N, C-alpha and C positions, 0 to 999 in steps of 0.2 A: 509561374511555377512557385515563386516565393509566397504567393497567397495560400497555396495548397498546403504549404509547411507550417503556417501559422508562426512565422518568424522564429523557428527553432524550438517551439513549445511542443510540438507534435510527439517527439520521443518521450518527453516527460509526461505528457497526459496518457499517451499509450501505455506506458509502464504501470500507472495508477490503474487504468481500466483492465489491463491484464491481470494485476494482482486482485482487483475486485471480483472479476469473473472467476479467477481460481479459487478465492475464498468462498464464493457462493456455490460453486461445484463441490468444494470440500465439505461445506455444510450439509449438503444433501447426502453425503456418504458417512459421515461420522456422527457421534453423539454430540449433544449440545455442551457437555463438559469438556470433552476433547477438542471441540471447536474453539471455546474460549481459551483453553490452555495453549493452543497453537497460536491463536492470535496474540495472545500476551507474550509468549516467547518471540514471536516475529516482531512485536512492537518493541520490545527491549533490545533486540538486535538493531532495529531501525534507530532508536534513540542513541545507542553506542555509535553507530555510524555518523549520525548527526553530529555527536560530540567530537568524534575524530575528524570530521571534515571542518569543523571550526578551529580545533586546536591543532591537529596534526598537519592538515593540508594547507588550509588557509588560502586567501587570495581568491581569484575567480574560479580556480579548479574546485576549492572547497565549496564555493557557493553552488556550483553546478552539481556536485556530489550531494550536497545538502538538498537541493531542490528535487533531485531524483528520489532520494530517501523520504522526503516529506510526502511526495506523491504516492510512494509505495506504502507509506504508513496510513495515508488517508484511504487508499484502495483497500488495504487489509481490513480496516474497520468498517468501510461501507459495505464490503462483501460479507463481513461477519454479521452486522446488523440486518442486511436484507435477508440473508439466510436464516437467522434466528427468527426474524418475523414471519417468514414464508412458511416455517415449520411449526409455527404456533397452533396448538390444538384448539384455540378459542375462536379461530377464524372461520 
């Protein structure tokens, strides 16, 4: 059973995957300008949470919060880039 849970990394990876899929679906519904605006705002929120996890929380709890937030940040930008490329008229 522990092999299926990837030693505790599954929730962190799933969180990033969910945000990547969410940003991809969002990219299909909105314009490119609003997609990049949304990605930028969410990225700034993630950076703020990362700074809070380092300064405000600290310790192992802060490291866990930081890993979740970094996974979300990577998922946001992977979903944004894939969505922007898939909508490209040059393909």
